[in-house]
C-alpha positions in Angstrom: -26.7 -44.8 -28.8 -26.4 -44.9 -25.0 -22.7 -44.9 -25.3 -22.6 -42.2 -27.9 -24.8 -39.7 -25.9 -23.2 -40.5 -22.7 -19.7 -39.8 -24.0 -21.0 -36.5 -25.6 -22.3 -35.7 -22.1 -18.9 -36.1 -20.7 -17.2 -33.9 -23.4 -19.9 -31.2 -23.0 -19.8 -31.1 -19.3 -16.1 -31.2 -19.1 -15.7 -28.3 -21.5 -18.4 -26.3 -19.7 -16.8 -26.9 -16.3 -13.4 -25.7 -17.7 -15.0 -22.6 -19.2 -17.1 -21.8 -16.1 -14.0 -22.2 -13.9 -12.0 -19.8 -16.0 -14.7 -17.2 -16.1 -15.1 -17.4 -12.4 -11.6 -16.3 -12.0 -12.5 -12.9 -13.4 -16.2 -12.6 -12.7 -18.3 -13.5 -9.5 -19.6 -17.1 -9.8 -23.2 -16.2 -9.3 -23.1 -13.8 -12.2 -21.5 -16.3 -14.5 -24.2 -18.8 -13.6 -27.1 -16.5 -14.1 -25.9 -14.9 -17.4 -25.0 -18.3 -18.9 -28.2 -19.9 -17.9 -30.2 -16.9 -19.2 -28.5 -17.2 -22.6 -29.5 -20.9 -22.6 -33.0 -20.3 -21.5 -33.6 -17.9 -24.4 -32.3 -20.5 -27.0 -34.4 -23.2 -25.3 -37.5 -20.9 -25.3 -37.1 -20.4 -29.0 -36.9 -24.3 -29.5 -39.9 -24.9 -27.3 -42.1 -22.4 -29.4 -41.0 -23.9 -32.8 -41.4 -27.5 -31.7 -44.7 -27.0 -29.9 -43.2 -28.6 -26.8 -45.9 -26.9 -24.6 -48.2 -29.8 -25.4 -46.0 -31.9 -23.2 -46.7 -29.8 -20.1 -47.7 -32.0 -17.0 -47.0 -32.7 -13.5 -43.6 -34.1 -14.3 -42.5 -30.6 -14.8 -42.3 -30.1 -11.0 -39.1 -32.5 -11.3 -37.6 -29.9 -13.7 -38.5 -27.0 -11.5 -36.8 -28.7 -8.5 -33.8 -29.5 -10.6 -33.8 -25.7 -11.5 -33.6 -24.7 -7.8 -30.8 -27.2 -6.9 -28.8 -26.7 -10.1 -27.6 -23.0 -9.4 -26.5 -23.8 -5.9 -24.4 -26.7 -7.2 -23.0 -24.8 -10.2 -22.1 -21.7 -7.9 -20.4 -24.0 -5.6 -18.5 -25.9 -8.3 -17.5 -22.8 -10.3 -16.1 -21.2 -7.0 -14.2 -24.4 -6.3 -12.8 -24.5 -9.8 -11.7 -20.8 -9.5 -9.9 -21.8 -6.3 -8.4 -24.9 -8.0 -6.5 -26.8 -9.0 -9.0 -27.9 -11.5 -7.3 -31.3 -11.8 -8.4 -32.1 -8.2 -11.6 -30.3 -7.9 -13.2 -31.7 -11.1 -12.7 -35.3 -10.5 -14.0 -34.9 -6.9 -17.2 -33.7 -8.3 -18.0 -37.1 -9.7 -18.7 -38.3 -6.1 -22.3 -37.1 -6.6 -23.1 -40.2 -8.5 -23.9 -41.6 -5.0 -27.2 -39.7 -5.2 -28.7 -41.8 -8.1 -27.3 -44.9 -6.3 -29.0 -43.8 -3.2 -32.3 -43.3 -5.0 -32.1 -46.8 -6.3 -31.5 -48.1 -2.8 -34.6 -46.3 -1.6 -36.6 -47.9 -4.3 -35.6 -51.4 -3.1 -32.2 -52.1 -4.6 -29.6 -53.5 -2.5 -25.9 -52.5 -2.8 -23.5 -55.1 -4.0 -19.9 -55.8 -3.0 -18.8 -53.5 -5.9 -20.8 -50.5 -4.7 -19.5 -50.9 -1.1 -16.0 -51.0 -2.5 -16.8 -47.9 -4.7 -18.0 -45.9 -1.6 -14.8 -46.7 0.3 -12.6 -46.1 -2.7 -14.3 -42.7 -3.4 -14.0 -41.6 0.3 -10.4 -42.4 0.3 -9.9 -40.5 -2.9 -11.5 -37.4 -1.3 -9.2 -37.7 1.7 -6.0 -38.0 -0.4 -7.0 -35.3 -2.7 -7.7 -32.8 -0.1 -5.5 -33.8 2.7 -2.1 -32.4 1.6 -3.7 -29.0 1.0 -5.6 -28.7 4.3 -2.6 -27.9 6.6 -2.3 -24.1 6.8 -4.5 -23.6 3.6 -8.0 -22.7 4.5 -8.8 -21.6 1.1 -8.1 -25.1 -0.3 -10.2 -26.6 2.4 -13.1 -24.3 1.2 -12.5 -25.6 -2.3 -12.9 -29.2 -1.2 -16.1 -28.5 0.7 -17.5 -26.5 -2.2 -16.8 -29.5 -4.5 -18.5 -31.9 -2.4 -21.6 -29.8 -1.9 -21.6 -29.3 -5.7 -21.3 -33.1 -6.4 -24.3 -34.1 -4.5 -26.2 -31.1 -5.9 -25.3 -32.4 -9.5 -26.3 -35.9 -8.6 -29.7 -34.6 -7.4 -30.2 -32.8 -10.6 -29.4 -35.9 -12.6 -32.1 -37.9 -10.8 -34.7 -35.1 -11.0 -34.3 -34.2 -14.6 -34.3 -37.8 -15.7 -37.9 -38.0 -14.3 -38.9 -34.9 -15.9 -39.5 -36.0 -19.4 -40.1 -39.0 -21.6 -40.1 -37.7 -25.1 -37.8 -35.4 -27.2 -40.1 -32.4 -27.1 -40.8 -32.9 -23.4 -37.1 -32.9 -22.9 -36.9 -29.5 -24.5 -39.7 -28.2 -22.3 -38.2 -29.8 -19.1 -34.8 -28.2 -19.9 -36.5 -24.8 -20.5 -38.4 -24.9 -17.3 -35.2 -25.9 -15.4 -33.3 -22.9 -17.0 -36.0 -20.5 -16.2 -36.1 -21.5 -12.6 -32.2 -21.4 -12.5 -32.3 -17.8 -13.8 -35.1 -16.9 -11.4 -33.4 -18.3 -8.2 -30.0 -17.1 -9.4 -31.3 -13.6 -10.1 -33.0 -13.4 -6.7 -29.5 -14.4 -5.1 -27.7 -11.9 -7.3 -30.0 -9.1 -6.2 -29.7 -10.0 -2.6 -26.0 -10.1 -2.9 -25.9 -6.6 -4.4 -28.2 -5.3 -1.7 -25.6 -6.5 0.8 -22.9 -4.7 -1.0 -21.2 -7.8 -2.4 -19.6 -7.3 -5.8 -21.5 -8.8 -8.7 -19.4 -7.6 -11.5 -15.6 -7.2 -12.1 -14.1 -3.9 -11.5 -14.4 -2.9 -15.2 -18.1 -3.6 -15.3 -20.0 -6.2 -17.3 -17.6 -8.4 -19.2 -19.1 -8.0 -22.7 -16.1 -9.6 -24.2 -16.9 -12.8 -22.2 -20.3 -12.9 -23.6 -19.6 -15.6 -26.2 -17.7 -17.7 -23.5 -20.7 -17.4 -21.2 -23.0 -18.4 -23.9 -21.0 -21.5 -24.6 -20.9 -22.4 -21.0 -24.6 -22.3 -20.7 -25.5 -24.0 -23.9 -22.8 -26.8 -23.4 -24.4 -27.3 -19.9 -27.9 -27.6 -21.1 -26.8 -29.8 -24.0 -25.1 -32.1 -21.6 -28.3 -32.4 -19.4 -30.1 -33.3 -22.7 -27.7 -35.9 -23.9 -27.6 -37.6 -20.5 -31.3 -37.9 -20.4 -31.3 -39.3 -23.9 -28.6 -41.8 -22.9 -30.3 -42.8 -19.8 -33.7 -43.3 -21.7 -32.1 -45.5 -24.5 -30.1 -47.9 -22.3 -29.0 -49.0 -18.9 -28.8 -46.1 -16.5 -25.6 -47.6 -15.1 -23.9 -47.5 -18.5 -24.9 -44.0 -19.1 -23.8 -43.0 -15.6 -20.4 -44.5 -16.0 -19.7 -42.9 -19.3 -21.2 -39.5 -18.4 -19.1 -39.4 -15.2 -15.8 -39.3 -17.3 -16.2 -35.5 -17.9 -13.7 -34.6 -15.2 -11.1 -36.2 -17.4 -11.9 -33.6 -20.1 -11.6 -30.7 -17.6 -8.4 -32.0 -16.2 -6.8 -32.4 -19.6 -7.9 -29.0 -20.6 -6.4 -27.5 -17.4 -3.2 -29.3 -17.9 -2.8 -28.5 -21.6 -4.1 -24.9 -21.4 -3.2 -23.9 -17.9 -0.1 -26.0 -17.4 -1.4 -27.1 -14.0 0.8 -29.5 -12.1 -0.4 -31.9 -9.4 1.3 -33.4 -6.4 1.6 -37.2 -6.8 -0.8 -37.8 -3.8 -3.3 -35.4 -5.2 -3.3 -37.0 -8.5 -3.7 -40.6 -6.8 -6.7 -39.2 -4.7 -8.3 -37.6 -7.8 -7.9 -40.9 -9.6 -9.2 -42.9 -6.8 -12.3 -40.7 -6.7 -12.9 -41.5 -10.3 -12.5 -45.2 -9.7 -14.8 -45.1 -6.8 -17.3 -43.4 -9.1 -17.0 -46.1 -11.6 -17.4 -48.8 -9.1 -20.4 -47.2 -7.6 -22.1 -46.8 -11.0 -21.2 -50.3 -12.4 -22.1 -52.1 -9.0 
């Protein structure tokens, strides 16, 4: 069951990232996040009402609320990075955030093994190789790498928080609902502040109503991925769940190559691959 749900997490996150990256090329990232998460919040709200999940309310929901604050920041950074592209480099680098759950384990008394130390070194080398060739004379691509790393550690923090927010299925629905409500609240305030500063929050043609189904898919796929990851982590070793769930960039990269026909330089592809290898070593160590 752990493998099944973790692989489902990879598929859902990979498709959500690809869709979010495409939408952000036409619509501001903050708007994509707020609208997609609002749709997910409405659906989760209906589920919470019909399952009676309110009975699971408790102090653990503060973890969900904290995840709701960190999540939009990570998503906005990641979608902006994906829009700058190429997705085949940005998405694999996003897996470096698995270092956060590893760090939590160290704080709780675990000690890194040789495999984890090797994973850190390999992941850092992957970041350098994937970003290095684009840094010279290309500040936009430097920005993409920075945004990706911020997003990665944000995602890792969300993983650690949401895993502590529930222990039952109905409690998971409630935790995900609270997380999304906070997502929308925080994102909405940021959207309002941006509009007050004169920053464009919509495309030139107005709200992209034709993109509403795609926005709904991105939001629902993201929340479903969070749910399947928690289920996977609760039904088996967290290391196994983390390894399999961290494969989502492969889905994004394959979608980018198959649909967008993206081509990567050899050194970039090698760097992205090393980042993935480093992630796997961190999780399995």
